[in-house]
C-alpha positions in Angstrom: 79.7 2.7 -22.4 76.0 2.3 -22.4 74.0 4.3 -24.8 71.1 6.1 -23.1 68.1 6.6 -25.4 66.2 9.7 -24.9 62.8 10.2 -26.8 62.0 13.8 -27.6 58.7 14.8 -29.2 59.6 17.4 -31.8 58.9 18.3 -35.3 61.7 19.3 -37.6 60.8 21.6 -40.7 63.4 22.1 -43.2 63.7 25.4 -45.1 66.2 28.1 -45.9 66.2 29.2 -42.3 68.2 31.2 -40.0 69.2 29.5 -36.7 71.4 31.2 -34.1 74.6 30.3 -32.2 77.8 31.5 -30.8 80.5 28.8 -31.8 83.3 28.6 -29.4 86.6 26.7 -29.0 85.5 23.4 -27.3 87.8 24.6 -24.4 85.2 27.4 -23.7 82.2 25.1 -23.4 80.8 24.6 -19.8 80.8 21.1 -18.5 77.0 20.9 -19.1 77.3 22.1 -22.7 79.8 19.4 -23.3 77.5 16.7 -21.7 74.6 17.9 -23.8 76.5 18.1 -26.9 77.6 14.5 -26.5 74.0 13.6 -25.9 73.0 15.4 -29.0 75.5 13.5 -31.2 73.9 10.2 -30.0 70.5 11.5 -30.7 71.5 12.5 -34.2 72.3 8.8 -34.8 68.8 8.0 -33.9 66.5 10.9 -34.2 63.4 8.9 -33.4 64.7 6.9 -30.8 63.6 3.6 -32.3 66.6 1.9 -33.5 67.0 -0.2 -30.5 63.5 -1.5 -30.8 63.6 -3.4 -34.1 63.1 -0.6 -36.6 62.9 -2.0 -40.0 64.8 0.9 -41.4 67.4 1.8 -38.7 69.2 4.3 -41.0 66.2 6.4 -42.2 66.6 8.6 -38.9 70.3 8.6 -38.7 71.3 12.2 -39.7 74.9 11.8 -39.2 75.0 8.4 -41.2 73.1 10.1 -43.9 75.5 13.1 -44.0 78.5 10.7 -44.1 77.1 8.6 -47.0 76.2 11.6 -49.0 79.7 12.9 -48.4 81.2 9.6 -49.4 79.1 9.3 -52.5 79.9 12.8 -53.9 83.4 13.1 -52.6 85.1 13.9 -55.9 85.2 13.3 -59.6 81.6 14.0 -60.4 79.3 16.8 -61.4 78.2 16.9 -57.7 81.7 16.7 -56.3 82.1 18.4 -53.1 85.9 18.3 -52.9 88.7 19.2 -55.5 86.8 21.0 -58.1 89.6 23.7 -58.1 91.5 24.6 -60.0 90.2 22.9 -63.1 86.2 23.1 -62.6 85.7 26.4 -60.8 82.0 26.3 -61.9 81.5 23.4 -59.6 83.3 24.6 -56.6 81.4 24.7 -53.2 84.0 23.3 -50.8 83.8 26.2 -48.2 80.1 27.0 -48.6 79.1 23.3 -48.6 80.9 22.5 -45.3 79.5 25.7 -43.7 76.1 24.7 -44.4 76.6 21.0 -43.5 77.7 22.2 -39.9 74.6 24.5 -39.9 72.2 21.6 -40.8 73.6 19.5 -38.0 73.6 22.3 -35.5 70.1 23.4 -36.5 68.8 19.6 -35.8 70.7 19.6 -32.5 68.9 22.8 -31.5 65.5 21.6 -32.6 65.7 18.1 -31.1 67.9 18.8 -28.1 68.4 22.3 -26.9 68.3 25.7 -28.6 71.4 26.9 -26.9 73.6 24.2 -28.5 76.3 25.1 -31.0 79.0 23.0 -32.8 82.3 24.0 -31.2 85.6 24.3 -33.1 88.9 22.6 -32.6 92.0 24.9 -32.9 94.6 22.3 -33.7 97.3 25.1 -33.7 97.2 25.0 -29.8 95.4 21.6 -29.2 97.8 19.3 -30.9 98.2 16.3 -28.6 96.3 13.1 -28.1 96.3 14.0 -24.4 94.2 17.1 -25.0 90.7 17.3 -23.4 89.0 16.8 -26.7 89.8 13.2 -26.7 88.8 12.5 -23.2 86.4 9.5 -22.7 83.5 11.8 -21.4 83.9 14.0 -24.6 84.8 12.9 -28.1 87.1 10.0 -27.0 84.2 7.7 -26.3 83.1 7.7 -30.0 86.2 5.8 -31.1 85.0 2.5 -29.5 81.2 3.3 -29.5 81.1 4.1 -33.3 83.9 1.9 -34.5 86.1 4.8 -35.7 89.5 3.1 -35.8 91.3 6.4 -35.1 95.0 6.0 -35.4 96.4 9.4 -34.1 99.4 9.4 -36.7 101.9 11.5 -34.9 104.1 11.4 -37.9 101.7 13.9 -39.4 101.9 17.3 -37.9 98.6 19.2 -37.2 98.3 22.6 -38.7 100.6 25.3 -37.2 100.0 28.9 -36.9 102.8 29.8 -39.6 100.7 27.5 -42.0 97.4 29.1 -41.2 98.8 32.6 -41.7 100.4 31.7 -45.1 96.9 30.4 -46.3 95.0 33.3 -44.7 97.5 35.8 -46.6 96.3 34.4 -49.9 93.9 37.1 -51.5 95.4 37.5 -55.1 94.2 35.8 -58.4 96.3 32.9 -59.6 96.1 31.9 -63.4 92.6 31.5 -64.2 91.4 31.6 -60.7 90.0 34.6 -58.9 91.4 35.7 -55.5 88.8 33.8 -53.6 89.1 30.7 -55.8 92.8 30.8 -55.2 92.2 31.2 -51.4 89.8 28.3 -51.4 92.0 26.0 -53.4 94.9 26.9 -51.3 93.0 26.1 -48.0 91.5 22.9 -49.2 94.7 21.4 -50.6 96.9 22.5 -47.8 98.0 20.8 -44.5 95.7 23.2 -42.8 92.7 21.2 -44.2 94.3 17.8 -44.8 96.3 17.3 -41.7 93.1 17.6 -39.3 91.8 14.6 -41.2 95.1 12.6 -41.6 96.5 13.2 -38.0 93.4 11.4 -36.6 93.2 8.9 -39.3 90.9 5.9 -39.5 87.3 7.0 -40.5 88.4 10.6 -40.3 90.7 10.3 -43.3 88.2 8.4 -45.4 85.6 9.7 -47.7 82.9 9.0 -45.0 84.7 11.1 -42.5 81.4 12.9 -41.2 80.9 9.7 -39.1 83.5 10.9 -36.9 82.4 13.7 -34.6 85.7 15.3 -34.8 84.9 16.0 -38.4 82.4 18.7 -37.4 84.9 20.5 -34.9 87.6 20.3 -37.5 85.5 21.9 -40.2 84.2 24.4 -37.6 87.9 25.7 -37.4 87.9 25.8 -41.2 84.7 27.6 -41.4 86.1 30.2 -38.8 89.2 30.7 -40.8 87.0 31.4 -44.0 84.8 33.9 -42.0 87.9 35.8 -40.8 89.3 35.7 -44.3 85.9 37.1 -45.7 85.9 39.9 -43.1 89.4 41.0 -44.0 88.8 40.8 -47.7 85.4 42.1 -48.2 83.5 41.2 -51.4 85.9 38.7 -52.7 84.0 35.4 -51.9 81.9 34.4 -54.7 80.7 31.2 -56.3 79.7 30.5 -59.9 77.2 27.5 -58.9 73.8 28.6 -57.8 73.0 25.4 -55.7 75.0 22.9 -53.9 75.1 19.0 -53.7 72.6 17.9 -51.1 71.2 21.4 -51.0 69.7 21.4 -54.4 66.0 21.0 -53.4 66.2 17.2 -54.4 67.8 15.4 -51.5 65.3 14.4 -48.6 66.0 13.1 -45.2 63.4 11.4 -43.1 60.9 12.1 -45.7 61.4 15.8 -45.9 63.3 17.7 -48.7 66.3 19.7 -47.8 66.3 23.3 -49.1 67.9 24.7 -52.3 70.9 26.8 -51.1 72.7 29.3 -53.1 76.3 29.2 -51.9 76.6 33.0 -52.4 73.8 33.3 -49.7 76.1 31.8 -47.1 79.4 33.6 -47.7 78.9 35.4 -44.5 78.3 33.2 -41.5 76.1 36.0 -39.9 73.5 35.3 -42.8 72.8 32.1 -40.8 72.8 33.7 -37.5 76.3 32.1 -36.6 78.9 34.1 -34.7 82.3 32.9 -33.8 83.7 33.5 -30.2 87.4 34.0 -29.7 89.5 34.1 -26.5 86.7 34.7 -24.2 84.6 37.2 -26.4 81.8 36.8 -28.6 81.0 39.8 -30.7 77.4 40.0 -31.9 77.1 42.6 -34.7 75.7 43.4 -38.1 72.8 41.1 -37.6 68.9 41.4 -37.6 66.8 39.0 -35.6 64.2 37.5 -37.8 62.7 34.6 -35.8 62.3 32.6 -39.0 63.1 29.4 -37.4 62.9 29.9 -33.6 60.4 31.9 -31.8 63.3 33.2 -29.6 66.6 33.7 -31.2 69.0 32.4 -28.5 72.9 33.1 -28.2 74.6 31.5 -25.3 78.3 31.8 -24.2 80.3 31.3 -21.0 82.3 34.3 -21.3 81.7 38.0 -22.4 79.1 38.7 -25.1 79.6 41.9 -26.7 76.4 43.1 -28.4 77.0 46.2 -30.7 77.2 47.6 -34.2 74.1 46.8 -36.1 72.8 44.1 -33.9 69.0 44.8 -34.1 65.9 43.3 -32.5 63.0 44.7 -34.6 59.5 45.2 -33.2 57.6 42.0 -32.4 60.9 40.0 -32.7 62.4 38.0 -29.7 65.9 37.2 -28.6 67.6 35.9 -25.6 71.3 36.6 -25.0 72.7 34.5 -22.1 76.2 34.4 -20.5 77.5 32.6 -17.6 79.8 35.7 -16.9 79.1 39.1 -18.5 77.1 40.7 -21.3 77.9 44.3 -22.5 75.4 46.3 -24.7 77.2 48.9 -26.8 76.5 51.6 -29.3 74.9 50.3 -32.4 72.7 47.7 -30.5 69.1 48.3 -30.9 66.1 46.5 -29.3 63.5 48.6 -31.0 60.1 49.5 -29.3 57.9 46.6 -29.2 60.7 44.0 -29.3 61.2 41.3 -26.7 64.7 41.0 -25.3 66.2 39.3 -22.4 69.8 39.5 -21.4 70.6 36.8 -18.7 73.4 35.7 -16.5 73.3 31.8 -16.1 74.4 31.5 -12.6 74.3 27.9 -12.2 76.1 27.3 -15.6 73.2 25.0 -16.6 71.6 25.4 -19.9 68.9 22.8 -19.3 67.4 23.7 -16.1 63.5 24.2 -15.9 64.2 28.0 -15.3 65.8 28.1 -18.8 63.0 26.2 -20.4 60.5 28.6 -19.1 62.2 31.7 -19.8 59.7 32.7 -22.5 57.1 33.1 -20.0 58.8 36.2 -18.9 58.7 38.0 -22.1 55.4 39.9 -21.6 56.4 41.2 -18.1 57.3 44.8 -17.8 60.7 45.7 -16.5 60.9 45.2 -12.8 63.9 46.1 -10.8 63.7 42.9 -8.8 63.5 40.6 -12.0 65.6 37.6 -11.0 68.9 37.8 -12.9 66.9 39.1 -15.9 66.4 42.4 -17.4 63.9 43.3 -20.1 64.2 46.1 -22.6 61.6 48.0 -24.6 64.1 50.3 -26.2 63.7 52.8 -29.1 66.7 53.3 -31.6 68.0 56.3 -29.7 68.1 54.6 -26.2 71.7 53.4 -26.6 74.0 56.2 -27.9 77.5 55.8 -26.3 80.1 53.1 -26.2 80.6 51.3 -23.1 83.9 50.7 -21.4 83.6 49.2 -18.0 85.7 47.0 -15.8 85.2 45.4 -12.5 88.3 44.3 -10.3 89.4 42.2 -8.3 87.0 39.5 -9.1 86.7 37.2 -7.1 86.7 39.9 -4.5 87.1 39.7 -0.6 86.6 43.3 0.6 86.6 46.2 -1.9 85.3 46.0 -5.6 86.2 48.8 -7.9 84.1 49.8 -11.0 86.3 51.5 -13.5 84.4 53.4 -16.2 84.4 57.1 -17.5 80.6 56.9 -17.7 78.2 58.1 -14.9 76.6 55.3 -12.9 72.8 55.6 -12.2 72.8 52.7 -9.8 74.1 49.2 -9.2 72.5 46.1 -7.6 73.8 42.9 -6.2 71.5 40.0 -6.8 72.1 36.7 -5.0 71.5 33.2 -6.5 68.0 33.3 -5.3 67.3 36.2 -7.1 67.1 38.5 -4.1 68.5 41.9 -4.1 70.9 42.2 -1.3 72.9 45.3 -1.9 72.5 48.7 -3.8 74.6 51.8 -4.5 75.8 54.3 -6.9 79.6 54.7 -6.0 82.3 53.2 -8.1 84.0 51.8 -4.9 82.1 49.2 -3.2 82.8 47.7 0.2 81.6 44.2 -0.1 83.3 42.9 3.2 79.9 42.2 4.8 78.3 40.2 2.0 78.3 36.5 2.6 80.7 34.4 0.6 79.1 33.1 -2.7 78.1 34.0 -6.3 76.3 37.2 -7.0 75.0 39.1 -10.1 76.0 42.7 -10.3 73.7 44.7 -12.4 75.0 48.3 -13.4 72.7 50.9 -14.9 74.4 53.8 -16.4 72.7 57.2 -16.8 72.6 56.8 -20.6 70.4 53.7 -20.1 73.1 51.3 -20.9 73.1 48.2 -18.7 75.8 45.4 -18.1 75.6 42.4 -15.9 78.6 40.7 -14.4 79.1 37.6 -12.2 80.9 38.4 -9.1 82.4 35.9 -6.7 82.8 37.0 -2.9 85.3 35.1 -0.9 87.3 35.8 2.3 
């Protein structure tokens, strides 16, 4: 496969920064996301786009190679060991926090250099455990085996983690010997088949100390990171590290002439501290997070399916956030876009995260709310504007004649918007006769009397 070099002019500034992302199972990525993610991986191997033109130092802008070399040099048996510090050296343990921040470092670079809506997906090996799964298609991760010389072996004598194995590790929440409950959990996860077999089943580079050279590494550790996040939410307050910095993230390591930040592992025990949320089974729940715009002028959350925004998700005054779904967005009790904030919730009707319309979205921020705003609604809300929970369903979808809106709330109005942004159908009833609508894709925007709004993609067919 021919590698396409794309030169992007961008400045990357390192710091202890918040990004933003909705991480999802790779199966929940749109086709455009997958294409852009593959493109981003190639760019991470050549950030300046100059390796093909006789660069004297072809590795100085290869982020993935820099990560892999660091991982190999500090794999174990040193004061900077990333792996296997437990159970004997708990004061040096950073296994879970280090891999969480490593994925964040790569993801943030992808967002800066390629597209702010990109996120690193995860690979759920409890369900996708075959060499024939889409993960290994030649238009996705399969191409890297040849292009990057990964010598994958796919050792089918090794079983990928099962749900029963995952459940056994996730149930560890008690001290063991000199280890705290969290250290016992971390040690159990790191040394179990849940961690090992994702590496060993693939084999080749993935089973070696320089395993981050294989793009599958980041999806595998994305799943490990998701498990830790779930364990932490079920065992509040137990995650804790003794060390106050981490290898690579100690303020002394530089990449491309810029020092990486000093990171206290305790500062990343909740993925939300980095603006990272995990979607699961068609739902991304955004909660207990405050938009800061420390890194991006517009914090962007993108997902193909339902984005549920609720409990303690706050956009302060003068801060900006874009939430974009291909299908549905729900704003619930506890979500606050405070007065003076800039907020857009958007349905991506063409399933494309790189169109010119998406690039120019920030130009709409200072517009007042307009009923005819194309697939966009802006909110200048006070903390009291959203006060009730939202339970609303639309069925059937796709629809041919009659669409039902099921909700106990009172509807102020609803509007059908076509793909050109034109309002084509309005009303207030919960039973909608759509027989006369032309076949195609529409956005249904429903406004409840309490001010809550939900948008939903509706497909009309015969």
